[in-house]
N, C-alpha and C positions, 0 to 999 in steps of 0.2 A: 658810631662804633657798632660793629656787628659781631655775631658769635664767632666769626672767623678771626676777629682782631681782639681777642681777650688779652689784656696786658699781663705780662709776667712780672711779678714783683721783683724789684731791684734792691730791696732793703738788705742790710748786711746779714741778718739772721736767715732770710730765705736763700740768699746766695751761698751761705756756708752750709746750712742744714738742708733746706729744700723739701723736707717731707714731714716736719713736725706739725703740731697743733697750730702754731702761729702761721706757718706756710699754708695750711688748709684754710685758715680764716682769711688770709690775704687773697687766696685763690677765689674763695666764695665772694669776697668783696668785689673783685674784678669781674666775676661772672655777673653779679648783680648790676654793677655799673654798665656793663655792656648792653643791658636791656633798658637803660634810662636815656632820656634825651639830654642834650648838652647842658641845659640849665639845671636839671635834676642832678646830674653828675657833680656839678660844681657845688651845689647846695649840700649834697650828702658828704662830699669830701670836706667841705668847710665844717660841718657838724662834727665829723670824726676828728679833724685836726684840732678843733676847739676842745674836744674831750681829752685829747692827748696833752694839751697844754703847750708849754714852751717847746719849740722845735716841731710842733705837730704838723705845720704846713709842709715843711721840708720832708718829713717822714711820710705824709700822705702822698706827696709828689712821687717819692720813691715807690710806694706801694701801688699807686694807681696809674702813674705815667702822666697825670695832669700837671700842667705847669703851676708853679707856686703862685704866679699872678692870677691864674684862673681860680685857684682855691681862695685867694685873698678877695677876689671879686665876689665869689659866693658868700664869703663871710660878711662882706660889706652889704650885699643885698639882703641877707638874713637879718643883719642888725637894723636895717630899715624896714623890717617886717614885710619885705617883698613889695613895698610901695613902688608903683610905676611898672611893675611886671605884669604883662597881660595874662589873663586867666585862660584864654582860648587859643593861645599860640605860643610858640617857643621864643620867637624874637619879637622885639618891639616893632611897631609899624615903622617902615623905612629902613629897618636893619637889613644886613646882607649886602651882597655885591650889586652894584648898579648894572643895568642892561648895557651891553655893548652897542646894541642897535636901538635906534628910536623906533617905536611902534608907529606905523602909519595910521591915520584916522580912518582908513577904508575898512 
């Protein structure tokens, strides 16, 4: 996510009002999220969703544009105290798309 792709909150309050204190808070959250990597975004969203309680994941999904399953994954990772998450990289080794071409040994 880059500064050019800051999500616009889709919650009912921001859609109706758009300029109040809540809208400013949601805008700040989305600016902050735009500066984080993918795992940090899901962890932050999971913490905020937990703070909101019942319906928090759906609400944070509206605010941030993150999928509910992504927020749930963040919640699960945090509940396991981030065990198995690497300290020096965003993805676990072997994560990501596989190469389309085999590398030659030359």
